[in-house]
C-alpha positions in Angstrom: 5.5 113.3 46.1 8.1 115.7 47.3 9.9 118.0 44.8 13.4 116.7 45.7 12.4 113.4 44.1 12.3 115.1 40.7 16.1 115.4 40.8 16.4 111.6 41.4 17.7 110.1 38.2 15.3 107.1 38.5 11.8 108.2 39.1 8.9 106.0 38.0 6.4 107.4 35.5 3.5 106.7 37.8 5.2 108.8 40.5 5.7 111.6 38.0 2.1 111.4 36.9 0.9 111.8 40.5 3.3 114.8 41.0 1.9 116.4 37.8 -1.5 116.6 39.3 -0.1 117.9 42.6 1.8 120.7 40.8 -1.2 121.6 38.7 -3.2 122.1 41.9 -0.3 124.2 43.4 -0.3 126.4 40.4 -4.0 127.0 40.8 -3.6 127.8 44.6 -0.6 130.2 44.3 -1.2 133.5 46.0 2.1 135.3 45.3 4.3 135.6 42.3 7.2 133.8 44.1 5.0 130.8 44.8 3.8 130.9 41.2 7.4 131.0 39.8 8.4 128.1 42.1 5.5 126.0 41.1 6.1 126.8 37.4 9.8 125.9 37.8 8.8 122.6 39.4 6.2 122.1 36.6 9.0 122.5 34.0 11.4 120.2 35.7 8.5 117.7 36.1 7.7 117.9 32.4 11.4 117.3 31.6 11.5 114.3 33.9 8.4 112.9 32.4 9.8 113.4 28.9 13.0 111.6 29.9 11.2 108.8 31.6 8.8 108.4 28.6 11.9 108.3 26.2 13.5 105.7 28.4 10.4 103.6 28.4 10.2 104.0 24.6 13.7 102.7 24.3 12.9 99.7 26.5 9.8 99.0 24.5 11.6 99.2 21.2 14.3 96.8 22.6 11.6 94.4 23.7 9.8 94.6 20.3 13.1 93.8 18.6 13.7 90.9 21.0 10.2 89.6 20.4 10.7 89.9 16.6 14.0 88.0 16.9 12.4 85.3 19.0 9.6 85.0 16.4 12.2 84.7 13.6 14.0 82.0 15.6 10.7 80.2 16.3 9.9 80.2 12.6 13.4 79.0 11.8 13.0 76.2 14.4 9.6 75.3 12.9 11.2 75.1 9.5 14.1 73.1 10.9 11.6 70.8 12.6 9.8 70.3 9.4 13.1 69.5 7.6 14.0 67.0 10.3 10.5 65.5 10.2 10.9 65.0 6.4 14.3 63.4 6.9 12.9 61.1 9.6 10.0 60.1 7.3 12.4 59.5 4.4 14.7 57.3 6.6 11.7 55.4 8.0 10.5 54.8 4.4 13.9 53.6 3.4 13.9 51.2 6.4 10.5 49.8 5.4 11.6 49.4 1.7 14.7 47.4 2.9 12.6 45.3 5.2 10.1 44.5 2.3 13.0 43.7 0.0 14.5 41.3 2.4 11.1 39.8 3.3 10.4 39.2 -0.5 13.8 37.6 -0.9 13.3 35.3 2.1 9.8 34.3 1.0 10.9 33.6 -2.5 13.8 31.5 -1.3 11.8 29.8 1.4 14.1 30.9 4.2 13.0 31.6 7.8 16.4 33.0 8.9 19.4 34.7 7.4 22.4 35.0 9.8 24.9 37.8 9.2 28.0 38.9 11.0 26.0 41.8 12.7 22.7 40.0 13.4 19.9 37.8 12.1 17.0 38.5 9.8 14.0 36.3 10.6 10.4 36.2 9.6 7.7 36.6 12.3 3.9 36.6 12.1 2.3 40.1 12.2 -1.3 40.6 13.0 -3.3 43.7 12.2 -6.9 44.5 13.3 -9.5 46.7 11.5 -12.8 47.6 13.0 -15.6 46.7 10.7 -18.6 47.2 13.0 -17.8 48.7 16.5 -21.3 47.8 17.8 -20.7 44.1 17.4 -17.4 44.1 19.3 -17.7 42.5 22.8 -17.2 44.8 25.8 -14.0 43.2 26.9 -12.3 44.6 23.8 -13.6 48.2 24.3 -11.4 50.5 26.3 -12.1 53.8 28.0 -15.3 55.8 28.6 -15.7 56.7 24.9 -16.1 53.6 22.8 -12.6 52.9 21.6 -11.7 49.4 20.5 -8.6 47.9 22.2 -7.0 46.5 19.0 -4.0 45.2 20.9 -6.1 43.1 23.1 -8.1 41.8 20.1 -4.8 40.9 18.3 -3.5 39.1 21.3 -6.8 37.2 21.7 -6.6 36.2 18.0 -3.0 35.2 18.3 -3.6 32.9 21.3 -7.0 31.5 20.4 -7.4 31.9 16.6 -10.9 33.2 17.2 -12.1 36.1 15.1 -14.0 38.7 17.1 -17.4 39.9 15.7 -17.1 43.4 14.3 -13.4 43.1 13.6 -11.4 42.1 10.5 -8.2 40.4 11.4 -5.4 40.1 8.9 -2.4 37.9 9.5 0.8 38.5 7.5 4.5 37.9 8.0 7.1 40.6 8.3 10.9 40.6 8.3 12.7 41.6 11.5 16.3 42.1 12.4 18.0 41.6 15.7 
């Protein structure tokens, strides 16, 4: 690196590091007092430039650390906000299910299949659930994927259309209230 680069306001630290070794070698090779004084002066200006560059890098690093901490704080706030929204969603879903159960109970008690309202219709519909009792007994056509996973949807459809209960599965048929 040439010495005139030391006066450049924006010299990279790696350039300064290389120049530091060059100037140290020049100091060792000086034959006259004038050469030694010039190398010493360059060494001093290099040290000043390195100090300024290191200080600038420290400022940038501190700024990035503060920015990272701010992002971490925001991330934690978003996580907390996400948990709060999840709790509100679960509460709303629970309230919907309680309303559905209340209407279903009223419809069953009154023997009603439909209740027409000005915004839609409540009606009862069959609901089928499927529970695996013994996966080894379930026929291959109801197993999906490479790992043995039971295709409960296919089993429920099969039961709905044929009424046949598949070995290894426990089929439960109930009614549920729906609104359109």
